[in-house]
C-alpha positions in Angstrom: 85.5 43.7 115.3 86.7 40.6 117.1 87.5 37.4 115.2 84.9 35.4 117.0 82.2 37.9 116.2 83.2 38.0 112.6 83.1 34.2 112.4 79.7 34.1 114.0 78.3 36.7 111.6 79.9 34.9 108.6 78.3 31.6 109.6 74.8 32.9 110.4 72.3 31.3 108.0 70.2 33.9 106.1 71.6 36.9 108.1 71.2 39.3 105.1 74.4 41.2 105.8 75.1 44.6 104.2 78.1 46.8 104.2 76.7 48.7 107.2 75.9 45.6 109.3 78.9 43.4 108.4 81.8 45.4 107.0 84.2 42.5 107.6 82.5 40.2 105.1 85.1 40.9 102.4 87.9 39.9 104.8 86.1 36.8 105.8 85.5 35.9 102.1 89.2 36.4 101.4 90.2 34.1 104.3 87.7 31.5 103.2 89.1 31.5 99.7 92.6 31.2 101.1 91.5 28.2 103.2 89.9 26.5 100.2 93.0 27.1 98.2 95.2 25.7 100.9 93.1 22.5 101.4 92.7 21.9 97.7 96.5 22.4 97.1 97.2 19.8 99.9 94.7 17.4 98.2 96.3 17.9 94.8 99.8 17.5 96.0 99.3 14.4 98.1 97.2 12.7 95.4 100.0 13.2 92.9 97.7 15.1 90.5 99.5 16.7 87.6 98.3 18.8 84.7 96.0 21.7 84.1 92.8 20.0 85.2 93.7 20.5 88.8 94.3 24.2 88.3 91.1 24.6 86.3 89.0 22.9 89.1 90.9 24.8 91.7 90.0 28.2 90.1 86.4 27.2 90.0 86.4 26.1 93.6 88.2 29.2 94.8 86.1 31.6 92.8 82.6 30.3 92.8 82.1 28.2 96.0 82.5 31.2 98.4 80.2 33.3 96.1 77.5 30.6 96.2 77.8 30.7 100.0 77.6 34.5 100.2 74.6 34.8 97.9 72.7 31.6 98.7 73.4 30.8 102.4 74.1 34.2 103.9 71.9 36.0 101.3 74.2 39.1 101.5 73.2 42.3 99.8 76.1 42.3 97.3 75.1 45.7 95.9 75.7 47.5 99.2 79.3 46.3 99.1 79.7 47.1 95.4 78.7 50.7 96.1 81.7 50.8 98.5 84.0 49.6 95.7 84.2 45.9 96.8 83.9 43.3 94.0 83.2 40.0 95.6 83.9 38.0 92.4 87.6 38.8 92.3 88.4 39.5 95.9 91.3 37.2 97.0 90.9 34.8 94.1 94.5 35.2 92.7 96.0 35.0 96.2 94.1 31.8 96.9 95.1 30.3 93.5 98.7 31.2 94.2 98.6 29.5 97.6 96.9 26.5 96.0 99.6 26.1 93.4 102.4 26.7 95.9 101.1 24.0 98.3 100.4 21.7 95.3 103.9 21.9 94.0 105.4 21.5 97.5 103.2 18.4 98.3 103.9 16.9 94.9 107.6 17.4 95.3 107.6 15.9 98.7 105.7 12.8 97.4 108.0 12.4 94.4 111.5 12.8 95.8 112.9 10.3 93.3 112.0 12.8 90.4 113.8 15.5 92.3 116.9 13.3 92.7 116.9 12.5 89.0 116.6 16.2 88.2 119.6 17.0 90.4 121.6 14.2 88.7 120.6 15.4 85.3 121.6 18.9 86.2 125.0 17.8 87.3 125.5 15.8 84.1 124.5 18.8 81.9 126.7 21.1 84.0 129.7 18.8 83.5 129.0 18.5 79.8 128.8 22.3 79.3 132.0 22.7 81.3 133.8 20.2 79.0 132.5 21.9 75.8 133.6 25.3 77.1 137.0 24.0 77.9 137.4 22.3 74.5 136.3 25.5 72.7 138.6 27.7 74.7 141.6 25.3 74.1 140.8 25.1 70.4 140.8 28.9 70.0 144.3 29.4 71.5 146.4 27.8 68.8 146.4 27.7 65.0 146.2 23.9 64.8 142.6 23.1 63.9 
């Protein structure tokens, strides 16, 4: 099936797809979830959102928004896909969430380079302090003068 034909079928209002008439629907659903995860991750990263609320809302968007589209707009016969072993509820959700978090962290890091610079500085200070402690301990163990 060509990509354009799959997109046309996936965007047809009330097309009542079944596994026999539109076997590419699970693939389209996965790509839709990935696109939602990508866009939401970009939004979170560039808006400097931090905390678990963004992840909670992202999981809801990625999981339920495409399901509402498939069941309410397309009016797909979900049972025909479930008979073939396809579970729409979990199809591609973890991949889309992983993409969302990856893009979120990347965008957040790009928008907050001063935090990254501080972390690099703190890492070098800690590394130097550990090096000095190790040298002092090794020097103290060599002789009997304590």
